[in-house]
DSSP file (Angstrom, degrees, kcal/mol; ACC not computed):
  #  RESIDUE AA STRUCTURE BP1 BP2  ACC     N-H-->O    O-->H-N    N-H-->O    O-->H-N    TCO  KAPPA ALPHA  PHI   PSI    X-CA   Y-CA   Z-CA
    1    1 A M     >        0   0    0      0, 0.0     4,-1.3     0, 0.0     5,-0.1   0.000 360.0 360.0 360.0 -35.2   87.2   35.8  -14.9
    2    2 A L  H  >  +     0   0    0      1,-0.2     4,-1.5     2,-0.2     0, 0.0   0.864 360.0  53.3 -65.2 -36.0   86.0   38.3  -17.5
    3    3 A M  H  > S+     0   0    0      1,-0.2     4,-1.4     2,-0.2    -1,-0.2   0.860 105.2  54.0 -68.8 -35.5   82.5   38.2  -16.2
    4    4 A R  H  4 S+     0   0    0      1,-0.2    -1,-0.2     2,-0.2    -2,-0.2   0.854 109.8  47.5 -67.7 -32.9   83.6   39.0  -12.6
    5    5 A R  H  X S+     0   0    0     -4,-1.3     4,-1.1     1,-0.2    -1,-0.2   0.825 106.1  58.3 -78.2 -30.9   85.5   42.0  -13.8
    6    6 A R  H  X S+     0   0    0     -4,-1.5     4,-2.9     1,-0.2     5,-0.3   0.880  95.9  60.4 -69.5 -40.1   82.6   43.4  -15.9
    7    7 A R  H  X S+     0   0    0     -4,-1.4     4,-2.8     1,-0.2     5,-0.2   0.919 104.9  46.6 -62.1 -45.8   80.0   43.7  -13.2
    8    8 A P  H  > S+     0   0    0      0, 0.0     4,-2.4     0, 0.0    -1,-0.2   0.888 114.2  49.8 -63.7 -34.2   82.0   46.1  -11.0
    9    9 A L  H  X S+     0   0    0     -4,-1.1     4,-2.3     2,-0.2    -2,-0.2   0.915 112.6  46.1 -68.5 -41.5   82.8   48.2  -14.1
   10   10 A M  H  X S+     0   0    0     -4,-2.9     4,-2.5     2,-0.2    -1,-0.2   0.909 112.8  50.8 -65.8 -41.0   79.2   48.3  -15.2
   11   11 A R  H  X S+     0   0    0     -4,-2.8     4,-2.7    -5,-0.3    -2,-0.2   0.920 111.1  48.0 -62.5 -43.4   78.1   49.1  -11.7
   12   12 A A  H  X S+     0   0    0     -4,-2.4     4,-2.6     1,-0.2    -1,-0.2   0.885 111.0  51.5 -64.6 -38.5   80.6   52.0  -11.5
   13   13 A A  H  X S+     0   0    0     -4,-2.3     4,-2.3     2,-0.2    -1,-0.2   0.901 111.4  47.4 -65.7 -39.1   79.4   53.2  -14.9
   14   14 A M  H  X S+     0   0    0     -4,-2.5     4,-2.6     2,-0.2     5,-0.2   0.927 113.3  47.5 -66.8 -45.0   75.8   53.2  -13.8
   15   15 A V  H  X S+     0   0    0     -4,-2.7     4,-2.5     1,-0.2    -2,-0.2   0.923 113.5  48.3 -63.1 -43.4   76.6   55.0  -10.5
   16   16 A G  H  X S+     0   0    0     -4,-2.6     4,-2.3    -5,-0.2    -1,-0.2   0.897 111.9  49.7 -63.7 -40.3   78.6   57.6  -12.3
   17   17 A G  H  X S+     0   0    0     -4,-2.3     4,-2.5     2,-0.2    -2,-0.2   0.907 111.8  47.6 -65.0 -42.2   75.9   58.1  -14.9
   18   18 A V  H  X S+     0   0    0     -4,-2.6     4,-2.7     2,-0.2    -2,-0.2   0.916 112.4  49.4 -65.2 -42.7   73.2   58.5  -12.2
   19   19 A A  H  X S+     0   0    0     -4,-2.5     4,-2.4    -5,-0.2    -2,-0.2   0.901 111.3  49.7 -63.9 -40.4   75.4   61.0  -10.3
   20   20 A Y  H  X S+     0   0    0     -4,-2.3     4,-2.4     2,-0.2    -2,-0.2   0.938 112.3  47.2 -61.9 -47.0   76.1   63.0  -13.5
   21   21 A H  H  X S+     0   0    0     -4,-2.5     4,-2.4     1,-0.2    -2,-0.2   0.915 112.3  49.5 -62.5 -43.8   72.4   63.1  -14.3
   22   22 A A  H  X S+     0   0    0     -4,-2.7     4,-2.2     1,-0.2    -1,-0.2   0.913 111.9  48.4 -63.2 -42.5   71.5   64.2  -10.7
   23   23 A G  H  X S+     0   0    0     -4,-2.4     4,-2.2     1,-0.2    -1,-0.2   0.889 110.8  51.2 -64.2 -38.9   74.1   66.9  -10.7
   24   24 A K  H  X S+     0   0    0     -4,-2.4     4,-2.2     2,-0.2    -2,-0.2   0.916 110.7  47.7 -65.0 -42.9   73.0   68.2  -14.1
   25   25 A K  H  X S+     0   0    0     -4,-2.4     4,-2.1     2,-0.2    -2,-0.2   0.882 110.5  52.7 -66.0 -38.0   69.3   68.3  -12.9
   26   26 A T  H  X S+     0   0    0     -4,-2.2     4,-2.1     2,-0.2    -2,-0.2   0.924 110.3  47.3 -62.7 -44.3   70.4   70.1   -9.7
   27   27 A Q  H  X S+     0   0    0     -4,-2.2     4,-2.6     1,-0.2    -2,-0.2   0.888 109.5  53.3 -66.1 -38.6   72.3   72.7  -11.7
   28   28 A E  H  X S+     0   0    0     -4,-2.2     4,-2.3     1,-0.2    -1,-0.2   0.898 109.0  50.5 -62.3 -39.3   69.4   73.2  -14.1
   29   29 A G  H  X S+     0   0    0     -4,-2.1     4,-2.3     2,-0.2    -2,-0.2   0.900 110.5  48.7 -64.1 -41.1   67.1   73.8  -11.0
   30   30 A R  H  X S+     0   0    0     -4,-2.1     4,-2.5     2,-0.2    -2,-0.2   0.904 111.0  50.5 -65.4 -40.7   69.6   76.4   -9.7
   31   31 A D  H  X S+     0   0    0     -4,-2.6     4,-2.5     2,-0.2    -2,-0.2   0.909 110.2  49.8 -63.3 -41.1   69.7   78.1  -13.1
   32   32 A A  H  X S+     0   0    0     -4,-2.3     4,-2.4     2,-0.2    -2,-0.2   0.907 110.9  49.7 -64.2 -41.4   65.9   78.3  -13.2
   33   33 A D  H  X S+     0   0    0     -4,-2.3     4,-2.6     2,-0.2    -2,-0.2   0.912 110.8  49.8 -62.7 -42.5   65.8   79.7   -9.7
   34   34 A Y  H  X S+     0   0    0     -4,-2.5     4,-2.2     1,-0.2    -2,-0.2   0.922 111.3  48.3 -62.6 -44.2   68.4   82.3  -10.6
   35   35 A E  H  X S+     0   0    0     -4,-2.5     4,-2.3     2,-0.2    -1,-0.2   0.901 112.0  49.6 -63.5 -40.6   66.5   83.3  -13.8
   36   36 A Q  H  X S+     0   0    0     -4,-2.4     4,-2.4     2,-0.2    -2,-0.2   0.922 110.9  48.9 -65.2 -43.6   63.2   83.6  -11.8
   37   37 A E  H  X S+     0   0    0     -4,-2.6     4,-2.4     1,-0.2    -1,-0.2   0.883 110.8  51.5 -62.7 -37.6   64.8   85.8   -9.2
   38   38 A Q  H  X S+     0   0    0     -4,-2.2     4,-2.3     2,-0.2    -1,-0.2   0.912 109.8  48.7 -66.2 -42.1   66.3   88.0  -11.9
   39   39 A R  H  X S+     0   0    0     -4,-2.3     4,-2.5     2,-0.2    -2,-0.2   0.903 111.6  50.1 -64.0 -40.2   62.9   88.4  -13.6
   40   40 A I  H  X S+     0   0    0     -4,-2.4     4,-2.6     2,-0.2    -2,-0.2   0.922 110.8  49.1 -63.7 -43.6   61.3   89.2  -10.2
   41   41 A A  H  X S+     0   0    0     -4,-2.4     4,-2.1     1,-0.2    -2,-0.2   0.896 111.0  50.6 -63.2 -39.6   64.0   91.8   -9.5
   42   42 A D  H  X S+     0   0    0     -4,-2.3     4,-2.4     2,-0.2    -2,-0.2   0.920 111.2  48.0 -63.8 -43.4   63.5   93.3  -12.9
   43   43 A L  H  X S+     0   0    0     -4,-2.5     4,-2.8     2,-0.2     5,-0.2   0.907 110.9  50.8 -64.4 -41.1   59.7   93.6  -12.4
   44   44 A E  H  X S+     0   0    0     -4,-2.6     4,-2.5     1,-0.2    -1,-0.2   0.894 110.3  50.3 -62.8 -38.7   60.2   95.1   -9.0
   45   45 A T  H  X S+     0   0    0     -4,-2.1     4,-1.9     2,-0.2    -2,-0.2   0.923 111.7  47.5 -64.9 -44.0   62.5   97.7  -10.5
   46   46 A Q  H  X S+     0   0    0     -4,-2.4     4,-1.6     1,-0.2    -2,-0.2   0.916 114.4  46.2 -63.5 -43.3   60.1   98.5  -13.3
   47   47 A Q  H  X S+     0   0    0     -4,-2.8     4,-1.2     1,-0.2    -1,-0.2   0.880 110.8  53.0 -68.0 -36.9   57.2   98.8  -10.8
   48   48 A G  H  < S+     0   0    0     -4,-2.5    -1,-0.2    -5,-0.2    -2,-0.2   0.863 109.8  48.7 -65.8 -35.0   59.3  100.9   -8.4
   49   49 A A  H  < S+     0   0    0     -4,-1.9    -1,-0.2     1,-0.2    -2,-0.2   0.824 115.8  42.8 -74.0 -31.4   60.2  103.4  -11.3
   50   50 A S  H  < S+     0   0    0     -4,-1.6    -1,-0.2    -5,-0.2    -2,-0.2   0.571  89.4 105.8 -93.0  -8.6   56.6  103.7  -12.4
   51   51 A A  S  < S-     0   0    0     -4,-1.2     3,-0.1    -5,-0.1     2,-0.0  -0.490  74.9-116.6 -72.6 137.9   55.0  104.0   -9.0
   52   52 A P        -     0   0    0      0, 0.0     2,-0.1     0, 0.0    -1,-0.1  -0.343  38.7 -90.4 -70.3 156.3   53.9  107.5   -8.0
   53   53 A A        -     0   0    0      1,-0.1     2,-0.1    -2,-0.0     0, 0.0  -0.410  48.1-106.8 -66.6 140.9   55.5  109.2   -5.1
   54   54 A A        -     0   0    0      1,-0.1    -1,-0.1    -2,-0.1     3,-0.1  -0.398  34.5-107.7 -70.5 144.6   53.8  108.6   -1.8
   55   55 A A        -     0   0    0      1,-0.1    -1,-0.1    -2,-0.1     2,-0.0  -0.429  43.3 -98.0 -68.6 145.4   51.8  111.4   -0.3
   56   56 A P        -     0   0    0      0, 0.0    -1,-0.1     0, 0.0     3,-0.1  -0.337  45.0 -98.8 -64.9 148.3   53.4  113.0    2.8
   57   57 A A        -     0   0    0      1,-0.1     3,-0.1    -3,-0.1     2,-0.0  -0.398  43.5-104.1 -67.0 141.4   52.1  111.7    6.1
   58   58 A P        -     0   0    0      0, 0.0     2,-0.4     0, 0.0    -1,-0.1  -0.351  38.7-103.6 -66.7 148.0   49.6  114.0    7.7
   59   59 A Q        -     0   0    0     -3,-0.1     2,-0.5    33,-0.1    33,-0.0  -0.571  32.7-144.8 -73.9 129.1   50.8  116.1   10.6
   60   60 A V        -     0   0    0     -2,-0.4     2,-1.2    -3,-0.1     3,-0.1  -0.820  14.3-126.7 -96.9 130.7   49.7  114.7   14.0
   61   61 A D     >  -     0   0    0     -2,-0.5     4,-1.9     1,-0.2     5,-0.2  -0.657  24.2-170.3 -78.5 101.9   48.9  117.2   16.6
   62   62 A I  H  > S+     0   0    0     -2,-1.2     4,-2.5     1,-0.2    -1,-0.2   0.860  81.4  57.3 -63.5 -37.2   51.1  115.9   19.4
   63   63 A E  H  > S+     0   0    0      1,-0.2     4,-2.3     2,-0.2    -1,-0.2   0.919 107.1  47.3 -63.0 -43.2   49.6  118.2   22.0
   64   64 A Q  H  > S+     0   0    0      1,-0.2     4,-2.3     2,-0.2    -1,-0.2   0.892 111.6  51.5 -65.4 -37.8   46.1  116.9   21.4
   65   65 A L  H  X S+     0   0    0     -4,-1.9     4,-2.0     1,-0.2    -1,-0.2   0.892 110.3  48.7 -65.3 -38.9   47.3  113.3   21.6
   66   66 A Q  H  X S+     0   0    0     -4,-2.5     4,-2.2     2,-0.2    -2,-0.2   0.888 109.9  52.2 -67.4 -38.6   49.0  114.1   24.9
   67   67 A K  H  X S+     0   0    0     -4,-2.3     4,-2.4     1,-0.2    -2,-0.2   0.909 109.0  50.1 -63.6 -41.1   45.8  115.7   26.2
   68   68 A L  H  X S+     0   0    0     -4,-2.3     4,-2.2     1,-0.2    -1,-0.2   0.906 109.6  51.0 -62.7 -40.3   43.8  112.6   25.3
   69   69 A A  H  X S+     0   0    0     -4,-2.0     4,-2.5     2,-0.2    -2,-0.2   0.888 109.8  50.1 -64.7 -38.6   46.4  110.4   27.0
   70   70 A Q  H  X S+     0   0    0     -4,-2.2     4,-2.1     2,-0.2     6,-0.2   0.912 109.4  51.1 -65.3 -41.8   46.1  112.6   30.2
   71   71 A L  H  X>S+     0   0    0     -4,-2.4     5,-1.9     1,-0.2     6,-1.3   0.887 111.6  47.8 -63.4 -37.4   42.3  112.3   30.1
   72   72 A K  H ><5S+     0   0    0     -4,-2.2     3,-0.9     4,-0.2    -2,-0.2   0.912 111.2  50.5 -67.7 -42.0   42.5  108.5   29.8
   73   73 A D  H 3<5S+     0   0    0     -4,-2.5    -2,-0.2     1,-0.2    -1,-0.2   0.836 108.7  52.4 -65.1 -32.2   45.0  108.4   32.7
   74   74 A Q  H 3<5S-     0   0    0     -4,-2.1    -1,-0.2    -5,-0.2    -2,-0.2   0.605 117.0-114.8 -78.9 -11.4   42.7  110.5   34.8
   75   75 A G  T <<5S+     0   0    0     -3,-0.9    -3,-0.2    -4,-0.5    -2,-0.1   0.510  86.8 115.2  91.8   4.2   39.8  108.1   34.1
   76   76 A I  S   <S+     0   0    0     -5,-1.9     2,-0.4    -6,-0.2    -4,-0.2   0.883  77.2  42.3 -73.9 -38.9   37.7  110.7   32.2
   77   77 A L  S    S-     0   0    0     -6,-1.3    -2,-0.2    -9,-0.2     2,-0.1  -0.864  82.0-133.9-107.7 142.1   38.0  108.7   29.0
   78   78 A T     >  -     0   0    0     -2,-0.4     4,-2.5     1,-0.1     5,-0.2  -0.404  31.9-104.5 -81.7 169.7   37.7  104.9   28.6
   79   79 A Q  H  > S+     0   0    0      1,-0.2     4,-2.5     2,-0.2     5,-0.2   0.893 122.4  51.4 -62.4 -39.0   40.2  103.0   26.6
   80   80 A A  H  > S+     0   0    0      2,-0.2     4,-2.1     1,-0.2    -1,-0.2   0.919 111.1  46.6 -65.5 -43.5   37.6  102.5   23.8
   81   81 A E  H  > S+     0   0    0      1,-0.2     4,-2.4     2,-0.2     5,-0.2   0.906 112.4  51.2 -64.7 -40.6   36.9  106.3   23.7
   82   82 A F  H  X S+     0   0    0     -4,-2.5     4,-2.7     1,-0.2    -2,-0.2   0.924 109.2  50.5 -61.0 -44.5   40.6  107.0   23.7
   83   83 A D  H  X S+     0   0    0     -4,-2.5     4,-2.2     1,-0.2    -1,-0.2   0.892 110.5  49.4 -62.5 -39.9   41.2  104.6   20.8
   84   84 A V  H  X S+     0   0    0     -4,-2.1     4,-1.9     2,-0.2    -1,-0.2   0.940 114.2  44.2 -65.1 -46.6   38.5  106.2   18.7
   85   85 A Q  H  X S+     0   0    0     -4,-2.4     4,-2.3     1,-0.2    -2,-0.2   0.877 112.9  51.8 -67.0 -37.9   39.8  109.7   19.3
   86   86 A K  H  X S+     0   0    0     -4,-2.7     4,-2.7    -5,-0.2     5,-0.2   0.913 108.4  51.5 -64.9 -41.5   43.4  108.7   18.7
   87   87 A A  H  X S+     0   0    0     -4,-2.2     4,-1.9     1,-0.2     6,-0.2   0.893 109.3  50.9 -61.9 -40.0   42.3  107.0   15.4
   88   88 A K  H  X>S+     0   0    0     -4,-1.9     5,-1.9     2,-0.2     4,-0.7   0.915 111.5  47.6 -62.7 -43.0   40.6  110.3   14.3
   89   89 A L  H ><5S+     0   0    0     -4,-2.3     3,-0.8     1,-0.2    -2,-0.2   0.923 113.1  47.2 -64.3 -44.4   43.7  112.3   15.1
   90   90 A L  H 3<5S+     0   0    0     -4,-2.7    -1,-0.2     1,-0.3    -2,-0.2   0.807 108.8  55.2 -70.0 -27.9   46.0  110.0   13.3
   91   91 A A  H 3<5S-     0   0    0     -4,-1.9    -1,-0.3    -5,-0.2    -2,-0.2   0.625 118.7-111.1 -78.9 -11.9   43.7  109.9   10.3
   92   92 A G  T <<5S+     0   0    0     -3,-0.8    -3,-0.2    -4,-0.7    -2,-0.1   0.451  76.0 127.6  97.6   0.8   43.8  113.7   10.1
   93   93 A G      <       0   0    0     -5,-1.9    -1,-0.3    -6,-0.2    -2,-0.0  -0.307 360.0 360.0 -82.0 172.4   40.2  114.3   11.1
   94   94 A S              0   0    0     -3,-0.1    -5,-0.1    -2,-0.1    -1,-0.1   0.406 360.0 360.0-117.5 360.0   39.2  116.6   13.9
């Protein structure tokens, strides 16, 4: 009778031990993820503080862009020519 009673207790102890170990490993993984995310956030903050201010965007001449669009719509410019001229305008060239 004693042997019959021991096996379920041992089995329960094994299952409980495995569940405890699995839970502990899961929590360690979560802690590691949290620490990694915190380090990444700290690095981003440091890089953001040391980054130089971005140069202001160049002014785009809207009138010239509209004229180019009209020329394309009229068939005077092809799509490829329009794209090249538009890229020049947006880059700040003339």
